[in-house]
N, C-alpha and C positions, 0 to 999 in steps of 0.2 A: 315823668313817668319812666319805669324801669325798663329793663330788657324783656322782650317777648318771652313766653314759657318757651321751653326747649321741647321739641318732638322730634322723632326720626323721620318722618314724613309730611308733606304737605299737599293739600288739594288745590290745583290751579284750575281757574275758570277762565277762561281765555276767550275774550271778546263777546262775552254773554250780555253785556250791557251796552247794546247796539241799537239804534234806532231802525236798521236794516232798509234805510230809504235810499237804495242804490239799485243800479239795473240788477235784475235777477235776485233781487232781496225777498220777492214774493216766492220764490223758488226755494231759498234759504229757508225761510219761514216755514215752509210745509214740513221740513224735517227738523228743524230746530225745535218747534213747539214740542214734538213728542220727545225730543231729548232733553228738553228742559225739565219736563215732569220727572223723568227719571233722575237727572241730576240734582233736582231738588231733595229727592229721597236719599241719594248719595251724600249729599252736604248735610243733611240733618245726621245720619249715621256717623259721618267722620267727625261733626261737632260732638257727638256723644262719646266718641273713642279719643276726644282730645287732640283732634288732627286740625290744625288751623286750616282756613280757606283764604286763599290769596286771588282776588280779583286782578288778571291782566288785561288790560284794555289799549286799544288804539287811542292815540292822541288826534286821529283822522288829520294828521297834518297841522293841526291847530296848536302852537306852541303855549299858548296862554289857556289850555284846556285844563280843565279841573273835573277829576273823576265824580264829585258829587253833584256836579252840574250835569254830567253826563247821565247820571241816574235820574234826577228830576226831569230833564229833557224826555227821556224814555218813558218814564210814567206819566207825564201830564201833558204832552204835547200831541197827543192823538197818532203817534207814529206807529209803522207797520211792528217793530219791535216789540211793543208795550206787554203784550201777554208774556214775552220770556222775561223782560225786567222784573214784572210783578211776581214771577215765580222764582225770580233768583235775586231778589232784593238783598243786596248787602246787609249784615247784622253789625252791630256797633262793634263786635269782636274781631272782624274781618279785615284783612290787609288787602292794600290794592296797589297796584303799580301801573304807570302809564308807559307804553311802549311807542317809539316812532315808527318801527318797521315790523315786520311777520314775526321775528323771534321774540318771546318774552324776555331773553338774555341780552340782545343786542343793543347796548347804550342804556341799559336801566340798572337799578339797584336791586335787582331781583337776587342776584348771587350773594349779595352782602346780606339781605334778609333771610334768604335760605341758611347763611351761615350762622347768624345769629338765632334762629331757630332750632339749628341742628339738624337740618332735614337733609337727609341722604337719597330717599325715594321720593319721587314726585308723581301723583297721580293727576294725569293731564286730561282735561275735559273742556268742552266748548266748541267753538266754531272758528274759522271753517277747519275741517279736519284736514283737508288736503294742503292747506297753506299754514296758517298761523299754528294750529296744535302741530303740525309735521315738523316746522321750522324749531319749534321751541324743544321738540321732542330731540331732534338732531342737536341743538347746543346742549341740551340737558347730557344727553349720552357722551358728548364731547367732553363735558365737565365731569365726567364721572359719576353722575347720579345715576341710580334706579330708575327706570322708566315704566310705569304702569299706565295703560290706556283702555279704560272702560269702553268697550265698542259701542255700547248703548248710550253713551255719555257724550258724543261727539256728533257733529253733523256738518255736512257739505251741501252744495247746490245740489248735487246728484250723488244717489246713493253708489254708484260704482266709483265716484272719485273718493268717498269715504273708504270703500272697500280696497281699493288701491293703496290708499295713504297708511290703512292699518297693516296691511301685507309688508308693505316697505318697511315701516316701524319694526313690526317683529323680526324680520329678515334682517335687515341691515344695523337697527339701532339696538337691538337686544331687549325690544321692549316686550313687556308681559301684556297681551291683549286678551281681554277676557269680559264677560257681562258684568256690569257693577253687583249684581248680587253675588257674585263669585267671590267677592273680596272680603277677607276677613280682617276688618279694620281694626278690631280689639288688638291683633296680634302685630300691626304694623310697626309700633314702637321698637321692636328689635332690630331694625335695619331694613334690609331689602326682602320685601315679603315672598315667602315661599308659595307653593301651590293653596288654593282655596283659603 
């Protein structure tokens, strides 16, 4: 198998394949399910524009974990996160990276994959916005990536946490925060996206 096709942008789906079987997981589900519907539409638009999707998921402290097993678990074991996993089931052309901590970059091959793709702009989506999306945005910014965060494609346990994180990313990390429908994905291949 050869190198992946090159594209100057990538869509990151952070922790969306998640059973949500933890304390306050039901609270997160309330907001994440609406987010997942919008993110599924964004993912289809990105695919049509040739922008690759990269699933970045926790290994949940299990070093023998496997992303495909996590997908199967979320789809077949009657877990709280099943409706989100059904909406966002990875396709055969999607990439995936397992992460041991909050950031998609820390101790993962993500930076290498992005280099092979030629991606310089990252569209960050998923959950939780105030933790893993925020930490990933910080590490992306520090590595010189352009950061875009569709505000309707992220979720936290509380809307105020999401709003705080979005404000922080816009202010401190120079992230472009907007609704997904405002993104002109067809023009993302020219580098860091401009308005609309």
